[in-house]
C-alpha positions as YAML, in Angstrom:
chain: A
units: angstrom
residues:
- id: 1
  name: UNK
  ca: [11.25, 3.86, -60.44]
- id: 2
  name: UNK
  ca: [9.64, 7.17, -59.73]
- id: 3
  name: UNK
  ca: [10.53, 8.60, -63.48]
- id: 4
  name: UNK
  ca: [8.19, 7.32, -66.10]
- id: 5
  name: UNK
  ca: [9.24, 6.36, -69.81]
- id: 6
  name: UNK
  ca: [7.37, 6.08, -73.03]
- id: 7
  name: UNK
  ca: [6.85, 2.43, -73.65]
- id: 8
  name: UNK
  ca: [7.76, 2.71, -77.47]
- id: 9
  name: UNK
  ca: [10.98, 4.36, -76.34]
- id: 10
  name: UNK
  ca: [11.73, 1.56, -73.99]
- id: 11
  name: UNK
  ca: [11.11, -1.09, -76.48]
- id: 12
  name: UNK
  ca: [13.62, 0.60, -78.85]
- id: 13
  name: UNK
  ca: [16.20, 0.80, -76.13]
- id: 14
  name: UNK
  ca: [15.73, -2.94, -75.59]
- id: 15
  name: UNK
  ca: [13.76, -3.03, -72.55]
- id: 16
  name: UNK
  ca: [11.68, -6.13, -72.34]
- id: 17
  name: UNK
  ca: [8.23, -7.13, -70.69]
- id: 18
  name: UNK
  ca: [7.44, -7.96, -67.18]
- id: 19
  name: UNK
  ca: [4.45, -10.41, -67.06]
- id: 20
  name: UNK
  ca: [4.19, -10.51, -63.10]
- id: 21
  name: UNK
  ca: [5.76, -9.24, -60.25]
- id: 22
  name: UNK
  ca: [5.17, -12.07, -57.66]
- id: 23
  name: UNK
  ca: [7.40, -10.37, -54.65]
- id: 24
  name: UNK
  ca: [8.34, -6.79, -54.04]
- id: 25
  name: UNK
  ca: [10.46, -5.17, -51.35]
- id: 26
  name: UNK
  ca: [11.49, -1.73, -52.60]
- id: 27
  name: UNK
  ca: [12.56, -3.33, -55.73]
- id: 28
  name: UNK
  ca: [11.10, -6.25, -57.80]
- id: 29
  name: UNK
  ca: [12.26, -9.41, -55.81]
- id: 30
  name: UNK
  ca: [10.55, -12.19, -57.66]
- id: 31
  name: UNK
  ca: [8.39, -12.60, -60.93]
- id: 32
  name: UNK
  ca: [8.18, -13.32, -64.70]
- id: 33
  name: UNK
  ca: [9.76, -11.18, -67.45]
- id: 34
  name: UNK
  ca: [11.40, -11.64, -71.07]
- id: 35
  name: UNK
  ca: [14.91, -12.38, -71.15]
- id: 36
  name: UNK
  ca: [16.09, -12.00, -74.81]
- id: 37
  name: UNK
  ca: [12.59, -12.37, -75.80]
- id: 38
  name: UNK
  ca: [11.66, -15.61, -73.98]
- id: 39
  name: UNK
  ca: [9.61, -15.74, -70.59]
- id: 40
  name: UNK
  ca: [11.87, -16.60, -67.33]
- id: 41
  name: UNK
  ca: [11.47, -16.32, -63.75]
- id: 42
  name: UNK
  ca: [13.68, -13.84, -62.19]
- id: 43
  name: UNK
  ca: [14.45, -13.82, -58.28]
- id: 44
  name: UNK
  ca: [16.61, -11.12, -56.58]
- id: 45
  name: UNK
  ca: [20.05, -12.44, -55.29]
- id: 46
  name: UNK
  ca: [22.08, -9.40, -54.64]
- id: 47
  name: UNK
  ca: [21.24, -5.85, -54.98]
- id: 48
  name: UNK
  ca: [20.32, -5.54, -58.82]
- id: 49
  name: UNK
  ca: [21.42, -9.08, -59.83]
- id: 50
  name: UNK
  ca: [18.87, -11.81, -60.42]
- id: 51
  name: UNK
  ca: [18.82, -15.48, -60.90]
- id: 52
  name: UNK
  ca: [17.06, -16.04, -64.20]
- id: 53
  name: UNK
  ca: [15.52, -19.29, -65.55]
- id: 54
  name: UNK
  ca: [13.22, -20.28, -68.28]
- id: 55
  name: UNK
  ca: [9.47, -20.67, -67.96]
- id: 56
  name: UNK
  ca: [7.86, -23.09, -70.49]
- id: 57
  name: UNK
  ca: [4.66, -21.89, -72.39]
- id: 58
  name: UNK
  ca: [2.36, -23.87, -70.27]
- id: 59
  name: UNK
  ca: [3.67, -22.69, -66.91]
- id: 60
  name: UNK
  ca: [3.73, -19.12, -68.28]
- id: 61
  name: UNK
  ca: [0.12, -19.50, -69.43]
- id: 62
  name: UNK
  ca: [-0.94, -20.64, -65.54]
- id: 63
  name: UNK
  ca: [1.02, -17.60, -64.31]
- id: 64
  name: UNK
  ca: [-0.44, -15.13, -66.44]
- id: 65
  name: UNK
  ca: [-3.91, -16.50, -65.66]
- id: 66
  name: UNK
  ca: [-3.08, -16.28, -62.04]
- id: 67
  name: UNK
  ca: [-1.79, -12.77, -62.54]
- id: 68
  name: UNK
  ca: [-4.92, -11.63, -64.36]
- id: 69
  name: UNK
  ca: [-7.02, -12.55, -61.38]
- id: 70
  name: UNK
  ca: [-5.03, -10.46, -59.21]
- id: 71
  name: UNK
  ca: [-5.11, -7.59, -61.63]
- id: 72
  name: UNK
  ca: [-8.79, -7.51, -62.04]
- id: 73
  name: UNK
  ca: [-9.24, -7.72, -58.01]
- id: 74
  name: UNK
  ca: [-6.50, -4.75, -57.77]
- id: 75
  name: UNK
  ca: [-8.35, -2.54, -60.31]
- id: 76
  name: UNK
  ca: [-11.71, -3.40, -58.23]
- id: 77
  name: UNK
  ca: [-9.50, -2.36, -55.02]
- id: 78
  name: UNK
  ca: [-8.19, 0.62, -56.38]
- id: 79
  name: UNK
  ca: [-11.90, 1.69, -57.43]
- id: 80
  name: UNK
  ca: [-13.17, 1.27, -54.19]
- id: 81
  name: UNK
  ca: [-15.44, -1.70, -55.09]
- id: 82
  name: UNK
  ca: [-13.26, -4.56, -53.24]
- id: 83
  name: UNK
  ca: [-12.32, -4.71, -49.77]
- id: 84
  name: UNK
  ca: [-8.57, -6.10, -48.76]
- id: 85
  name: UNK
  ca: [-10.01, -9.21, -47.33]
- id: 86
  name: UNK
  ca: [-11.22, -10.09, -50.76]
- id: 87
  name: UNK
  ca: [-7.75, -10.20, -52.27]
- id: 88
  name: UNK
  ca: [-7.34, -13.75, -53.86]
- id: 89
  name: UNK
  ca: [-4.35, -14.56, -52.20]
- id: 90
  name: UNK
  ca: [-5.86, -14.60, -48.89]
- id: 91
  name: UNK
  ca: [-7.12, -18.00, -49.91]
- id: 92
  name: UNK
  ca: [-10.79, -19.42, -50.11]
- id: 93
  name: UNK
  ca: [-11.74, -16.22, -51.85]
- id: 94
  name: UNK
  ca: [-11.22, -17.33, -55.39]
- id: 95
  name: UNK
  ca: [-11.28, -21.06, -56.21]
- id: 96
  name: UNK
  ca: [-9.32, -20.84, -59.56]
- id: 97
  name: UNK
  ca: [-6.60, -18.57, -58.26]
- id: 98
  name: UNK
  ca: [-6.20, -21.25, -55.21]
- id: 99
  name: UNK
  ca: [-5.98, -23.90, -57.84]
- id: 100
  name: UNK
  ca: [-3.30, -21.89, -59.74]
- id: 101
  name: UNK
  ca: [-1.41, -21.21, -56.66]
- id: 102
  name: UNK
  ca: [-1.01, -24.92, -55.67]
- id: 103
  name: UNK
  ca: [-0.07, -25.78, -59.26]
- id: 104
  name: UNK
  ca: [2.67, -23.27, -59.61]
- id: 105
  name: UNK
  ca: [4.28, -22.74, -56.14]
- id: 106
  name: UNK
  ca: [6.07, -26.17, -56.52]
- id: 107
  name: UNK
  ca: [7.45, -25.22, -60.07]
- id: 108
  name: UNK
  ca: [8.90, -21.64, -58.80]
- id: 109
  name: UNK
  ca: [12.01, -22.99, -57.09]
- id: 110
  name: UNK
  ca: [15.26, -21.40, -58.16]
- id: 111
  name: UNK
  ca: [17.79, -24.02, -60.01]
- id: 112
  name: UNK
  ca: [20.93, -24.82, -58.54]
- id: 113
  name: UNK
  ca: [23.05, -22.74, -61.05]
- id: 114
  name: UNK
  ca: [20.78, -20.12, -62.67]
- id: 115
  name: UNK
  ca: [22.02, -17.53, -65.08]
- id: 116
  name: UNK
  ca: [22.61, -14.37, -63.18]
- id: 117
  name: UNK
  ca: [22.01, -10.89, -64.94]
- id: 118
  name: UNK
  ca: [21.69, -7.39, -63.70]
- id: 119
  name: UNK
  ca: [18.37, -5.82, -64.03]
- id: 120
  name: UNK
  ca: [17.73, -2.08, -65.07]
- id: 121
  name: UNK
  ca: [14.10, -1.20, -64.49]
- id: 122
  name: UNK
  ca: [12.11, 1.69, -65.93]
- id: 123
  name: UNK
  ca: [8.50, 2.56, -65.08]
- id: 124
  name: UNK
  ca: [5.83, 3.65, -67.56]
- id: 125
  name: UNK
  ca: [2.50, 5.62, -67.24]
- id: 126
  name: UNK
  ca: [-0.71, 3.66, -66.52]
- id: 127
  name: UNK
  ca: [-2.27, 1.31, -64.08]
- id: 128
  name: UNK
  ca: [0.41, -0.31, -61.68]
- id: 129
  name: UNK
  ca: [-1.00, -3.81, -62.17]
- id: 130
  name: UNK
  ca: [-2.47, -4.71, -65.61]
- id: 131
  name: UNK
  ca: [-3.88, -8.01, -66.92]
- id: 132
  name: UNK
  ca: [-1.02, -8.33, -69.10]
- id: 133
  name: UNK
  ca: [1.93, -7.32, -66.74]
- id: 134
  name: UNK
  ca: [3.11, -4.32, -64.87]
- id: 135
  name: UNK
  ca: [3.81, -0.66, -65.42]
- id: 136
  name: UNK
  ca: [7.63, -1.09, -65.75]
- id: 137
  name: UNK
  ca: [10.16, -2.87, -68.14]
- id: 138
  name: UNK
  ca: [13.38, -4.44, -67.47]
- id: 139
  name: UNK
  ca: [16.64, -4.44, -69.45]
- id: 140
  name: UNK
  ca: [19.12, -7.31, -68.83]
- id: 141
  name: UNK
  ca: [22.85, -6.89, -68.65]
- id: 142
  name: UNK
  ca: [25.60, -9.29, -68.07]
- id: 143
  name: UNK
  ca: [26.49, -9.74, -64.43]
- id: 144
  name: UNK
  ca: [30.21, -9.00, -64.68]
...
């Protein structure tokens, strides 16, 4: 995603929001994004193909709260005012982050027969991690 695109252009082209990137390895591996306008988890299953399954409103609110804690830390880290060992994921650093993690982890399991879609990612200008999501959007396509 080295090339960046205008967000409004992406929205007009049908690209949807990505609320959180929870794992990455050269490409998004696991996170939360809109699929047809509704919040879903996504998990990479093969190259550009992802298992997607719905996230309820209460679960999404908790995930977004946890993401906002991380994004705030990352902004401080990029500004040089936070050290790597203060990352909230280190455990014991941010009590609310730890509490949210404990609540959310058991609910992140991929269901037995999820919907599988192909993802098309497009990057945007601006901070990589934002309180409301990330610097890219996704457009979903049928897996066939």
